[in-house]
C-alpha positions, 0 to 999 in steps of 0.5 A, a space after each residue: 890588617 894583615 896579608 895572608 896567601 896559601 897554595 895547596 897542589 897535588 904534586 909537590 911544585 916549586 914556589 918562588 915567592 919572591 916576596 915582592 909582593 909581601 915585601 910591598 905589604 911588609 913596609 914599602 907601600 902600606 902599613 903591615 911592618 911587624 913580622 912576616 912568615 912562610 911555612 913550607 910543609 914536607 909531610 909532617 914536618 915543614 920548613 918555617 921562616 919567621 922575622 918579627 921585622 919588616 920583609 922589605 928591609 930582611 935579608 932572611 926573607 931574601 934568603 927565601 928567595 933564593 931556596 927552592 923547597 918543593 911542597 904541596 901546601 904552603 902558608 904566608 903571612 905578614 903581619 900588622 900588630 893590632 894586639 900583641 907587640 912585634 916579637 918573633 914569639 907574635 909572629 905568624 904562622 904558629 906552630 904546635 905538634 899533635 899526634 907527632 904532626 905540625 900544626 900551623 895557624 895564620 890569622 888576619 883580625 881581631 878577635 874581641 875578649 877572646 881571653 875570657 873563652 879559654 883563659 886556662 890556655 893563655 899560659 901556653 901561649 908562647 907569645 900574646 897575641 889573640 890569634 895564637 890563643 885561638 890556635 890552642 882553642 881550636 887544637 883543643 877542640 881537635 885533640 880527640 878526633 884523628 887524622 885520616 880520610 875517614 875522619 877529615 870531615 869530623 875535623 872540617 865540621 869542628 873547624 868550621 863550627 869553631 870559626 865561625 864563633 871566632 867571627 863572631 868576636 871580630 874578623 876571622 880569616 884562618 888558614 891552618 894546616 893539621 899536617 894532612 889538610 888544609 882549612 881555610 876561613 874567610 870573613 871580613 878584613 881591613 882594607 887600605 885606599 887612598 882615602 884612608 883605612 875601611 870599616 872591615 869587610 868582605 872578602 876576606 880571601 880569595 881563590 884562584 884555581 890552576 889546572 894545567 895544561 890549561 893554565 900553561 906550565 908555570 904560573 906568574 904573579 907579582 912576585 910569585 912563580 909557580 915552576 912546573 905547574 902541577 896539574 891541580 893548584 889552589 891558592 888562597 890570597 887576602 887579595 888576588 895577586 893578577 887579573 885573571 881567575 880569582 874568585 872572591 870568596 863570600 863571608 863566613 866559606 869555609 874549606 877543606 883542601 887536600 891535593 889540589 881539589 877542595 874536600 868540604 866546602 860550607 858556610 858558617 
């Protein structure tokens, strides 16, 4: 059971993600105790912070609170290991460079028997998670498809097809940034209740579209704040971060985001 969060906006924004929410999900309240990571995208590169320890205990997480990193896109992840030990190499988001751009990938779920699909790629993995192997499989399928506006539709088609095939093997909630476009797939996830853990069920991701000035000049959620709110900002999260405006995404829903708007969407 992991937590995902992403932002995509039409202009750079300063996201003050205090990790209070992540700290709670990372050890103070729930079972997500195996690591956390955040990537703030900047053109072809990114500021990436990761640690294989609970966010609630982390000096590095507190340092991230104090930084101000303007970005149009960010991805954050808190991990509860279902496969792979709690080590840095198993901590999301995973990163690879392809065609001179850093690509980033975070996943919530367990993909059964994925090693049988691409045993030749396991040796290319730094860690031993199913998520990292899925990332390399996706990059392999996209490798011959160029970046650029004209190719976005084809990249999205390939991403959605891939996510649908992964969903046949287990919960496949995915955030993927290719240095240009943020792709996401909502599926099923395990929820923690007072009675215990539920079976995997939708929604796997929720979405909120913030539009200034109707939403004011900033947005606040538990442990999070977006200052100088862009005119169009889309948030994705495993669970709603405040009471207003969140939409539970249907099971199997895939979308591509750029500049704070949905470019493509489909159901896998």
